[in-house]
C-alpha positions in Angstrom: 55.4 86.6 12.3 52.4 88.4 14.0 50.1 85.7 12.7 52.1 83.0 14.5 52.0 84.9 17.8 48.2 85.2 17.4 47.8 81.5 16.7 50.0 80.6 19.7 47.8 82.9 21.9 44.7 81.3 20.5 46.0 77.8 21.1 46.9 78.7 24.7 43.4 80.2 25.4 41.7 77.2 23.8 43.8 74.9 26.1 42.9 77.0 29.1 39.2 76.8 28.2 39.3 73.1 27.8 40.9 72.6 31.2 37.7 74.0 32.6 35.7 71.0 31.3 35.6 68.7 34.3 33.3 67.6 37.1 30.2 69.7 37.7 31.2 72.2 35.0 31.2 69.4 32.4 27.9 67.9 33.6 26.0 71.2 33.7 27.5 72.3 30.3 26.6 69.0 28.6 23.1 69.0 30.0 22.5 72.6 29.1 23.9 72.1 25.6 21.5 69.3 25.1 18.3 70.6 26.6 18.5 74.4 25.9 18.3 74.0 22.0 15.3 71.7 22.5 13.5 74.3 24.6 14.2 77.1 22.1 12.9 75.0 19.2 9.4 75.3 20.6 9.5 78.7 22.3 8.5 80.7 19.1 5.3 78.8 19.1 4.3 79.5 22.6 2.4 82.8 21.7 0.7 81.0 18.9 -0.5 78.3 21.4 -1.4 80.9 23.9 -3.6 82.7 21.3 -5.1 79.4 20.3 -6.2 78.9 23.9 -8.1 82.3 23.6 -5.6 84.8 25.0 -5.4 88.3 23.5 -2.2 90.1 22.5 -2.4 92.1 25.7 -2.6 89.0 27.9 0.3 87.4 26.0 2.4 90.5 26.6 1.4 90.7 30.2 2.3 87.1 30.7 5.7 87.6 29.1 6.5 90.7 31.3 5.3 89.1 34.5 7.2 85.9 33.7 10.5 87.7 33.1 10.0 89.8 36.3 9.3 86.6 38.4 12.4 85.0 36.8 14.5 87.9 38.0 13.0 88.1 41.5 13.5 84.4 42.2 17.3 84.9 42.4 17.3 86.2 45.9 15.2 83.4 47.5 17.1 80.9 45.3 20.3 82.1 46.7 19.0 81.8 50.2 17.7 78.3 49.6 21.1 77.4 48.2 22.9 78.5 51.3 20.4 76.9 53.6 19.8 73.5 52.0 22.8 73.1 49.5 23.1 73.7 45.9 22.7 70.1 44.6 19.5 69.6 46.6 18.0 72.8 45.3 18.8 71.9 41.7 17.2 68.4 42.2 14.1 69.8 43.9 13.7 72.8 41.5 14.1 70.6 38.3 11.7 68.0 39.8 9.1 70.8 40.6 9.6 72.2 37.1 9.0 68.8 35.5 5.8 68.4 37.5 4.6 71.9 36.5 5.3 71.2 32.8 2.9 68.2 33.1 0.2 70.6 34.2 1.2 72.9 31.3 0.3 70.1 29.0 -3.1 69.7 30.7 -4.0 73.4 30.3 -7.3 73.7 28.4 -7.7 77.6 28.3 -5.5 80.6 28.5 -6.3 81.3 32.2 -5.0 77.9 33.3 -2.0 78.1 31.0 -1.2 81.6 32.3 -1.3 80.5 35.9 0.7 77.3 35.3 3.3 79.1 33.3 3.7 81.7 36.0 4.2 78.8 38.5 6.9 77.5 36.2 8.6 80.9 36.3 8.5 80.8 40.1 10.1 77.3 40.0 13.2 78.8 38.3 14.6 79.6 41.7 17.0 76.6 41.2 18.9 78.3 38.3 21.0 80.4 40.7 22.3 77.2 42.4 23.3 76.0 38.9 25.1 79.2 38.2 27.0 79.1 41.5 28.0 75.5 40.9 29.3 76.5 37.5 31.3 79.4 38.9 32.7 77.4 41.7 33.7 74.5 39.4 35.9 76.7 37.2 39.6 76.4 37.7 40.9 79.9 37.0 44.5 80.8 36.8 45.7 83.7 38.8 47.2 86.5 36.7 50.8 87.3 37.7 
């Protein structure tokens, strides 16, 4: 008997979750589901590539720490830009800027240029806050009684 109640609750929760899949939420989820795994396929090789360009372990670690710090600090200006210019515009501009910067990543010939361009890519992550806000606003949440 308890198993049937658990299955019923699971079915209700699954149905509630699937009702979220519409509009902006669906578009952002599908795009993220497609591109994020592709990004993570190559990310384990970034330190190897960095070392091949001549960087030491200390430089690679420093880059990683600074990159994560910049990623965290861009949230505040990203939120301000969202409120000022609109979420969709910030997402388009941020993604376009990131695409251009990735082109320069491909042109890097030594660890210094790679370091600088990758840090610029971290700075260009300001648009992710806009994407998160659109996701949250797009959810249809039931109010608990």
